[in-house]
N, C-alpha and C positions, 0 to 999 in steps of 0.2 A: 608717414605716420601709419602705425599698424591698424588694421581694421578691428572693430570691436570683437568680431568672431575670432580673430587671431589671438587677441589678448586673452579672451576667454579660454581658448584652447591651450595657451601657455600656462595659465593658472591651473587648468585641469591637470596637466602633466605634472606640474610642480606639487600639486596636492597629493598625488599618488606616488610620487617619487620615481617616475619612469622618464626615460628620455624620449625625444621625438622619434628617434630611430626605432626604439622598442615599441612605441605606440603604432607606428606605421607597419612594423613587422606583424603585430597582432591583427591589424586591419587587413593586411595582405593574406594572412593565414585563414582569416574568416571570409576571404573573397569579397570583402566590403559588404557583408551581410550580417544583420543582427543575429546574435547567438540564440535569441529567444524566439523570434518569429520569421527570420530569414528575409526581413525587409531590407532594402538597400540603405546603407549608411555611408558617410564619408568622414573625413578628418575633422569636420566641424560639428556634425550631428551625432557622432558616436559617443556614447556614454561609457565611461570606464566603471565596471562593476567594483563595488567596495572591496571585495576580496581578490580582485584581479583575476577572476575566472575568465574574463574576456570582455568583449565590447557589445553593448546593447543599444537599441534605439530608446528614445525618451519614454515611450509608452511601456515597454517591457521593464525598463529600469524602475518606473513608478510602481508597476504591479509587484515586482520583486521586493520593493521597499516595504510593502504592506504585508508580505508573507513572513510569518514568524520563523518557520523552519521547514525542512524538507517534508516532514509529515503533513504539513499544511497543504503543500502543493499536491501531494498524492490524494489527500482527501477531497480537495477541490476538483481534481480530475475525476475521481470516483463519483462525486456529486453530480457532475455534468452528464455522466454516462448512465447512472443508476435510475431506474424508474421508481421514484418515491411517491407516486400517486396512490400506492397501496402499501400495506405493511411489508417490511423486508425481513426475511429470515436468512441468517447466515448458517449454512449447513457445514459443520466441522466433522472431521473424521480422518480415516487413514487413506493414503493414496493407493493402498493395496486392497481396499474394500470395493468390490465390484458393484455393490448395491447403492453407492452414493447417488448416482445419477437417477436411478429409478425412484429412490426416496425423494429426491429433489423434484422430480416430475409429479409425484403424488401430492406434494405440498403446493406446487404450482396450480394443480387442478382445483385447489381450494380458492384460487384467486389471489394468492400471495406472490410477491416477488421473491425469488430464491437466489442466493449467491452460493454456487458450488463450483465456480469456474476454476478454482485452484486445482481441481481434480484433473484438468486437462494436461497438467505437467507430467503425468504418467507415474506408474508405480515405483520406478527406481530413481525418481528425481533427486531425493535426498542422498541416495547412495552415489549417484553421479556427481553431485556437488561435493561430497566428501572425498571422492576419488580425485576430482579436479584439484581441490584444495591441498590434498596430500602431495599430488604431483608438483604443485607450485611451491611445496615446502612450507606451507603455512601451518601454524598452530591452530587449535580450535578457536582460540580467542581472535586470532587474525582472520580466520575464515568468517567468523560472525560479523566482522567489521568490513568485509569485502563488499564491492559494489553489488554483486549479484545477490548476496545475502540481504543486504540492506534494502535492495529493490523489492524482493519478495516479502520481507517483513513489513515495510511501509505500505505495500500494495494490499496485503491481507488486512493489516490493521485499519486501513482506511474504510474498507467495506464492513468490517466488524463494527467500527465506530458509527457507521451510517445505518446499521441494521436495528430493527426493533426487538429481535429475538435471536438467540443462539441455540441451535440444536446440535448436541454432541451425539454422534452415531458411533456405537461400539461395533467392532473393536477399535480402540483409539489409543494413541500414544501420549507421551508427556506433553507434546506441543499442543494438542487439542484441549487437554485439561487446563493448560495455562491460558489458552485463548478463552475458554469458557469462564474461568475465574476472572479474567480481565473484563470480559463482557458484562458479567454480573456486577462487578465493581463499578461499571459505568452506568448501571441502572437498567440493563437489558434483561428481558425475561430469559430464563434458562430452562432447557429441557434436555433429557437424556433418553436415548433409544437403545435398548439392548435386546435385540430379537433372539439371540442365542444365549443359552445359559453359560455363564463364565466358568472357567476352570477354578477360579479362586474368588471368593467374595472379598470386598473391600469396604469396611465399615466407614471409612473416611469420605466416601461419596456424599455423605450427609453435609459436608462442609459447603457443597454447592448450593444447598437449599433449594434444589430444583427437582421437579418430579421425574421419576424414573419409569419408563414405559417398556413393556416387554412385547408389544405388538404395534405395528404401524398404525392401525386403525384408531387405537386409543390416543396416540400422539396427534393424529390428524384432527380428532374431535377436540382435543385440548387447544390446539392452535386455532381452530375455527372459533371456539368459544372465547379465547383470550384476545385474539387479534382482529377478528372480523365483526 
């Protein structure tokens, strides 16, 4: 007579439509380790992920079952890392703007948490991604759906979502304006800092409904008044 665990294992394989050989091959490729936490698993304890991504331990399978989508995982990871004991400011702008970090430091001196870590990617990050995508023969649409693009997108969106305010620093491109609009739509406070006079005025900045500052000191006073 088969052991209960063997019957359970057979039902599990039948449910997902894979053979025992395929199951054991997956287990071997994972070196008998859970794909989520690297805990040891065997042919009786391994749980088959619903989408057949791999094998998980029971705990990781339960956790994944409560996660709505990929963005949820990124936001939970950001939540564990971010210091939310004080108001959080997401500082958006251009990778080519050398003033981003110094502005971030000025805001930190107020006693606020600042997320400007995206700046660490370097000033040609977007150009390098485009070159890589072109070399891979991808269209723009395919590049946006790529692993690296999705990772950056969900990473940034998680921190914007956890922020209390968004500061757009000029000069800024389309991406930062989209981020500001999304943040405001989520109920975040919005601010714009334009220390240098622009070559061209844009009347549609008013859509943001956010104050525009021409010097750093005025921005800092506003942040201190509104967030502290």
